[in-house]
C-alpha positions as MATLAB code, in Angstrom:
seq = 'MLQTVRGLKWAGYSLLLALALALAGCGGGSSGTGGSGVVQAGAELLKRVPFAPTPDPDAFYAQPEPFPVDAPPGTLLNSRRITFRPGLSVPMANAAWQLQYVTRDAQGRPIAAVTTVVKPLLPALAFGGRKPVVSYQFAYDSLGAECTPSRTISGGTANANNQLETLSYILGLTAEGWTMVMPDYEGPYSAYGAGEFSGQATLDSIRAALSFEELGLSPDSPVALWGYSGGALATAWAAALHPGYAPELNLVGAASGGTPADVFSVVQAAEGGPFFNLIFSAVVGANRAYPNLLPASIINEAGRAAIEKVRDGCVGGGGVLGIGLGGARLSDYTTHPDPFNSPGALAVKPKVTLPQPGRTPTIDMFIYHEIFDELIPIAGTDKLVEQWCADGAHIRYLRALGGEHITGVVTGAPQALLYVTSRFAGGALDPLATLGSSRCN';
ca = [
      66.635   67.373    0.301;
      65.468   68.942    3.518;
      64.349   66.738    6.350;
      62.325   68.322    9.119;
      62.537   67.856   12.892;
      62.992   64.232   13.777;
      63.600   62.165   16.923;
      66.677   60.171   17.747;
      66.997   56.891   15.921;
      67.107   54.380   18.710;
      65.074   54.075   21.899;
      68.165   52.874   23.751;
      70.141   55.894   22.626;
      67.279   58.167   23.700;
      67.293   56.589   27.144;
      71.049   57.010   27.512;
      70.867   60.598   26.336;
      68.049   61.422   28.745;
      70.020   59.887   31.602;
      73.149   61.818   30.620;
      71.225   65.086   30.523;
      69.650   64.376   33.881;
      73.070   63.718   35.407;
      74.464   66.856   33.816;
      71.567   68.845   35.213;
      72.391   67.688   38.726;
      75.609   69.654   38.524;
      73.787   72.946   38.529;
      74.045   75.734   35.973;
      71.732   78.128   34.231;
      68.157   77.143   33.534;
      68.099   79.297   30.431;
      65.056   81.215   31.665;
      66.833   84.475   32.380;
      64.940   84.575   35.681;
      61.584   85.060   33.960;
      60.393   81.455   34.069;
      60.157   81.456   30.260;
      62.858   79.555   28.408;
      64.846   81.816   26.092;
      65.961   80.022   22.945;
      66.878   80.291   19.295;
      66.229   83.559   17.495;
      65.281   85.310   20.728;
      68.820   84.789   22.015;
      70.397   86.168   18.851;
      68.586   89.476   19.370;
      70.542   89.979   22.591;
      74.039   89.324   21.227;
      76.324   92.388   21.391;
      77.980   93.304   18.089;
      76.377   90.284   16.438;
      77.452   89.198   12.952;
      75.309   89.972    9.920;
      72.672   87.186    9.752;
      73.362   84.473    7.211;
      71.047   84.983    4.219;
      70.732   81.204    3.742;
      67.471   80.129    5.394;
      68.972   76.765    6.373;
      70.982   78.522    9.097;
      67.968   80.336   10.564;
      66.768   79.384   14.035;
      63.546   77.327   13.954;
      60.383   79.231   14.780;
      58.947   78.217   17.164;
      62.016   76.698   18.739;
      61.582   73.158   20.156;
      62.787   74.131   23.625;
      62.121   70.676   25.071;
      64.234   68.858   22.475;
      67.369   67.398   24.092;
      70.805   68.525   22.930;
      71.874   66.669   19.813;
      68.355   66.422   18.412;
      68.401   66.641   14.636;
      66.312   69.535   13.342;
      67.054   69.679    9.638;
      69.371   68.299    6.976;
      70.308   68.829    3.352;
      72.617   67.131    0.870;
      75.574   69.198   -0.322;
      78.473   68.810   -2.721;
      81.688   68.143   -0.812;
      84.137   70.831   -2.001;
      86.702   71.075    0.813;
      89.847   72.525   -0.761;
      90.063   75.178   -3.471;
      86.368   74.441   -4.098;
      87.285   71.242   -5.977;
      84.313   68.817   -5.815;
      84.826   65.320   -4.434;
      82.593   62.286   -4.849;
      81.932   61.710   -1.124;
      78.321   61.974    0.004;
      77.975   64.918    2.371;
      75.225   66.679    4.299;
      74.745   69.696    6.500;
      72.815   68.981    9.693;
      71.084   71.497   11.924;
      70.783   70.328   15.508;
      69.976   71.465   19.035;
      72.764   72.498   21.377;
      73.193   74.799   24.382;
      74.875   78.188   24.626;
      77.283   79.234   27.376;
      74.353   79.909   29.723;
      72.693   76.557   29.018;
      69.961   77.961   26.757;
      68.702   76.018   23.711;
      70.003   77.133   20.334;
      70.450   75.576   16.895;
      73.863   75.006   15.317;
      75.066   73.422   12.067;
      77.562   70.662   11.358;
      78.797   68.985    8.186;
      79.060   65.202    7.873;
      80.920   63.352    5.128;
      80.857   59.630    4.275;
      83.988   57.811    3.152;
      84.030   56.282   -0.303;
      85.698   53.118    0.963;
      84.809   51.210    4.136;
      87.159   51.093    7.095;
      88.653   47.625    6.672;
      91.246   47.899    9.412;
      88.957   48.315   12.412;
      87.023   45.060   12.613;
      84.078   46.297   10.600;
      83.381   49.224   12.914;
      82.819   52.623   11.351;
      85.307   55.080   12.862;
      84.053   58.638   13.277;
      86.355   61.666   13.525;
      85.023   64.960   14.801;
      87.423   67.473   13.284;
      87.290   70.966   14.762;
      88.611   73.552   12.313;
      90.580   76.562   13.519;
      88.111   78.890   11.897;
      88.793   81.660   14.438;
      86.368   84.101   12.841;
      83.352   86.271   13.526;
      81.319   86.189   10.310;
      78.711   83.826    8.869;
      80.655   83.176    5.668;
      83.744   82.010    7.588;
      82.316   78.770    9.014;
      83.488   75.232    8.239;
      80.117   74.404    6.679;
      80.682   77.236    4.199;
      84.276   76.207    3.448;
      83.464   72.507    3.063;
      80.712   73.295    0.563;
      82.947   75.481   -1.607;
      83.291   78.784    0.247;
      86.598   80.589   -0.106;
      86.338   83.309    2.561;
      88.334   81.339    5.135;
      91.629   80.475    3.474;
      93.034   78.816    6.605;
      90.297   76.201    6.660;
      90.876   75.308    3.039;
      94.473   74.505    3.919;
      93.349   72.421    6.908;
      91.764   69.971    4.480;
      95.241   68.466    4.140;
      95.134   67.405    7.804;
      92.141   65.087    7.658;
      91.696   64.170    3.992;
      93.964   61.101    4.167;
      91.881   59.614    6.962;
      88.691   60.201    4.998;
      89.962   58.790    1.715;
      92.306   55.995    2.828;
      91.123   54.915    6.271;
      87.358   55.081    5.916;
      86.706   57.775    8.498;
      83.242   59.285    8.679;
      83.898   62.979    9.207;
      81.892   65.299   11.478;
      82.940   68.962   11.217;
      80.899   71.321   13.396;
      80.349   75.064   13.228;
      81.105   74.936   16.932;
      81.102   78.717   17.477;
      77.335   78.552   17.005;
      74.993   80.804   15.020;
      76.496   84.058   16.297;
      80.158   83.056   15.913;
      81.145   83.107   19.579;
      84.848   82.744   18.771;
      86.787   82.065   21.971;
      83.837   80.810   24.070;
      85.195   77.413   25.095;
      82.257   75.864   26.932;
      79.834   76.792   24.151;
      82.250   75.332   21.580;
      82.736   72.109   23.532;
      79.012   71.556   23.959;
      78.323   72.286   20.298;
      81.014   69.775   19.344;
      79.569   66.987   21.487;
      76.001   67.699   20.351;
      77.194   67.662   16.742;
      78.424   64.093   17.292;
      75.081   63.150   18.838;
      73.269   64.493   15.778;
      75.607   62.663   13.400;
      75.132   59.330   15.160;
      71.365   59.645   14.790;
      71.495   60.607   11.101;
      70.332   57.495    9.246;
      72.187   58.127    6.002;
      75.556   57.722    7.733;
      74.696   54.223    8.940;
      76.294   54.735   12.338;
      75.314   53.242   15.690;
      75.035   54.793   19.152;
      78.325   53.172   20.182;
      80.313   54.048   17.081;
      83.896   54.898   18.124;
      84.596   58.627   17.891;
      87.881   60.533   18.041;
      88.309   64.296   18.418;
      90.971   66.342   16.638;
      91.683   70.048   16.443;
      94.520   72.563   16.322;
      94.669   76.113   17.706;
      91.085   77.444   17.721;
      89.982   73.919   16.844;
      91.908   72.660   19.870;
      89.915   75.051   22.048;
      86.720   73.223   21.049;
      88.447   69.823   21.197;
      89.907   70.258   24.679;
      86.663   71.669   26.067;
      84.692   68.805   24.504;
      87.052   66.294   26.123;
      86.684   68.016   29.492;
      82.885   68.261   29.268;
      82.350   64.733   27.928;
      82.072   62.854   31.277;
      79.371   65.175   32.619;
      77.675   66.470   29.474;
      77.665   63.548   27.018;
      78.941   60.421   28.803;
      77.019   58.108   26.469;
      79.332   58.972   23.561;
      82.012   56.368   22.857;
      84.973   58.723   22.617;
      88.184   56.757   22.117;
      90.683   59.625   22.126;
      91.422   63.254   21.356;
      94.328   65.004   19.625;
      94.658   68.646   20.653;
      97.436   70.821   19.224;
      98.406   74.399   20.076;
      95.665   74.508   22.696;
      94.601   77.981   23.946;
      93.837   76.787   27.479;
      94.286   80.184   29.144;
      92.538   82.587   26.779;
      93.250   85.669   28.914;
      96.983   84.961   28.851;
      96.846   84.544   25.068;
      95.222   87.968   24.697;
      97.689   89.622   27.051;
     100.662   88.045   25.263;
      99.389   89.355   21.909;
      99.123   92.969   23.034;
     101.361   95.309   21.106;
     102.244   92.605   18.581;
     101.284   91.723   14.990;
      98.661   89.145   16.007;
      96.610   91.433   18.208;
      93.932   91.870   15.527;
      93.257   88.118   15.464;
      93.218   87.871   19.258;
      91.032   90.967   19.592;
      88.489   89.116   17.449;
      88.465   86.359   20.064;
      87.615   88.962   22.709;
      84.702   90.176   20.560;
      83.557   86.592   19.988;
      83.759   85.615   23.649;
      81.878   88.800   24.526;
      78.989   87.571   22.377;
      78.663   84.643   24.774;
      79.558   86.605   27.927;
      78.396   90.235   27.396;
      79.800   91.360   30.745;
      83.334   90.638   29.508;
      83.442   93.855   27.500;
      80.242   95.757   28.302;
      79.223   98.652   26.084;
      79.712  101.023   29.009;
      83.515  100.652   28.881;
      84.030  100.525   25.091;
      85.287  103.834   23.716;
      84.844  105.241   20.209;
      88.000  103.598   18.904;
      86.812  100.301   20.343;
      83.409  100.521   18.697;
      85.043  101.340   15.361;
      87.434   98.397   15.689;
      84.628   95.980   16.583;
      82.612   97.110   13.578;
      85.583   96.296   11.356;
      85.981   92.744   12.676;
      82.429   91.668   13.449;
      81.975   89.854   10.122;
      85.655   89.121    9.489;
      87.304   85.834    8.533;
      90.770   84.728    9.579;
      93.125   84.906    6.640;
      91.136   87.699    5.000;
      90.064   91.297    5.447;
      88.216   92.014    8.659;
      90.379   89.952   11.021;
      93.996   89.870    9.951;
      93.560   92.744    7.552;
      92.222   95.537    9.761;
      95.482   97.160   10.816;
      95.146   96.660   14.588;
      98.632   95.189   14.909;
     100.537   96.845   17.767;
      97.384   97.823   19.649;
      96.385   96.975   23.206;
      92.966   96.146   24.624;
      93.050   99.257   26.807;
      93.234  101.353   23.617;
      89.608  100.412   23.040;
      88.166  100.830   26.518;
      87.596  103.552   29.065;
      88.759  101.166   31.780;
      92.506  101.560   32.433;
      92.953   97.807   32.927;
      90.201   95.907   31.066;
      91.656   92.549   32.136;
      90.783   93.427   35.734;
      87.406   95.025   35.190;
      84.567   93.467   37.225;
      83.174   91.774   34.116;
      86.526   90.364   33.024;
      87.239   88.976   36.483;
      83.833   87.285   36.480;
      84.289   85.775   33.023;
      87.911   84.628   33.278;
      87.261   81.439   35.300;
      84.474   80.511   32.869;
      86.698   80.549   29.787;
      89.882   79.023   31.218;
      90.981   75.388   31.265;
      91.362   73.436   33.457;
      87.964   73.639   35.129;
      87.329   72.246   38.626;
      85.536   68.911   38.390;
      85.903   68.706   34.615;
      88.726   66.329   33.765;
      88.818   64.205   30.601;
      88.423   60.468   31.074;
      89.482   59.607   27.530;
      93.027   59.143   26.270;
      94.528   62.384   24.903;
      97.502   63.415   22.788;
      98.330   67.060   23.462;
     101.053   68.676   21.369;
     102.370   72.223   21.459;
     105.354   74.054   20.009;
     107.710   75.282   22.726;
     108.362   78.482   20.777;
     104.720   79.139   19.912;
     104.540   82.915   19.531;
     100.743   83.113   19.288;
      99.579   80.751   22.042;
     102.269   80.587   24.770;
     102.991   77.023   25.855;
     102.818   77.969   29.556;
      99.020   77.718   29.521;
      99.146   74.194   28.091;
     101.869   73.206   30.574;
      99.575   74.194   33.448;
      96.602   72.430   31.852;
      98.496   69.167   31.415;
      99.979   69.351   34.914;
      96.541   69.739   36.494;
      94.811   67.158   34.337;
      97.576   64.664   35.076;
      97.219   65.351   38.795;
      93.492   64.709   38.416;
      94.099   61.310   36.838;
      93.738   62.073   33.115;
      95.488   59.820   30.566;
      97.673   62.191   28.559;
     100.641   61.985   26.226;
     102.169   65.453   26.016;
     104.570   66.504   23.287;
     106.462   69.765   23.852;
     107.677   70.078   20.272;
     110.688   71.825   18.794;
     109.453   71.872   15.208;
     108.944   75.614   14.926;
     106.226   78.073   15.955;
     102.433   78.199   15.895;
     101.803   78.171   12.144;
     104.391   75.507   11.339;
     103.070   73.484   14.285;
      99.871   72.630   12.444;
     101.978   71.116    9.638;
     104.624   69.362   11.709;
     102.121   68.045   14.227;
      99.524   66.723   11.770;
     101.274   63.429   10.837;
     101.608   62.366   14.462;
      98.063   63.462   15.273;
      96.695   61.532   12.294;
      98.621   58.404   13.305;
      97.429   58.817   16.892;
      93.779   59.011   15.827;
      94.289   55.939   13.640;
      95.854   54.140   16.587;
      92.970   54.945   18.915;
      90.557   53.179   16.569;
      92.894   50.177   16.680;
      92.870   50.019   20.466;
      95.972   52.155   20.954;
      98.402   49.710   19.368;
     100.393   52.470   17.671;
     100.205   55.074   20.434;
     103.929   54.916   21.368;
     104.955   55.456   17.737;
     102.313   58.103   17.084;
     103.306   60.143   20.120;
     107.067   59.630   19.853;
     108.935   62.163   21.964;
     106.040   62.816   24.316;
     105.813   62.357   28.081;
     102.998   60.281   29.540;
     100.921   60.415   32.682;
      98.554   57.854   34.163;
];
């Protein structure tokens, strides 16, 4: 059943949200007008995206026309009931919905995104009657409309990686009474690799979920964040943005594994190796949010052909890992001899790299990373943790010896799950959950 544009549920929540947005606005940033005085939003923005994905044929994902440009981030625009089919398309009895909501793109302009929310079958008995909420950010790492979490959770099979990720969170949903929020945080044009956009979409997804009556949540429901790899990109950015962008949210902790803090270093490390095709997709996705990163003027014929092959691709399937770009370098696809030091790249780099000046998480965090991670070098996470600790963040950092990037999602999941459980219990199990980690502040 579709539900049309609706306001937030509680006047108090509306007041807090308005105050948060006002405070966030004081920090500066784009007005979203493009200098014309007219707010650009929704479908108008999608027309300007370079190498955009093929539009989703499902009308639910379409941008509202006209777009409610004055609606605050997190405003619920639409909803529909779905069948929860998270792994191998096997249906489960949990009530689930897709929500369309207002968020902001990397330039602060209004746009609509989609998230999936799932109710537990059993109440959370261990947390004093409170309903714990987990915002789980999938590592969907893809450029096409059919690759999104909302597609996978409702039975889609294009993104094989996300089907496997079901094993990470399903125990919390079924045994611990978690309400799950799982955003399509790359937004409607799959801006894979655009951290600020992903973090904002994650936080606004939580806002929309808290206001959705069928979930029975309250404005102060405790919320934990969790994500690995590409999902950790959204998770870490959401944690960093939370104090300034959505301070009214009651975030109790965040688990972030295999975090790509320094995206440029990840791309450079992948050059000439077997994972370059996946990482090249992140360059294409980030360029959708920051078109000066890889402007058309420096893309050569080989580059245009490669982008066409990946622009609708899903990780784990043809179009991203199956395009035969392994062994390539970014300069193979540009006329610029050093595309990492082009004027556009130098302008974009500080916008897509963590840590960010003045943006330090205030919530407790468990950050875990494999020392021998061959896809996302641990050096970027080391620098992130060092700076955040110096800035006063509360972090438990596990430099793990369990394997490499892919095995890290498996070996790290039990500790991350226990950590999230502990945060809902006031941190009582934190030392056990983060065994082997160092701690700051």
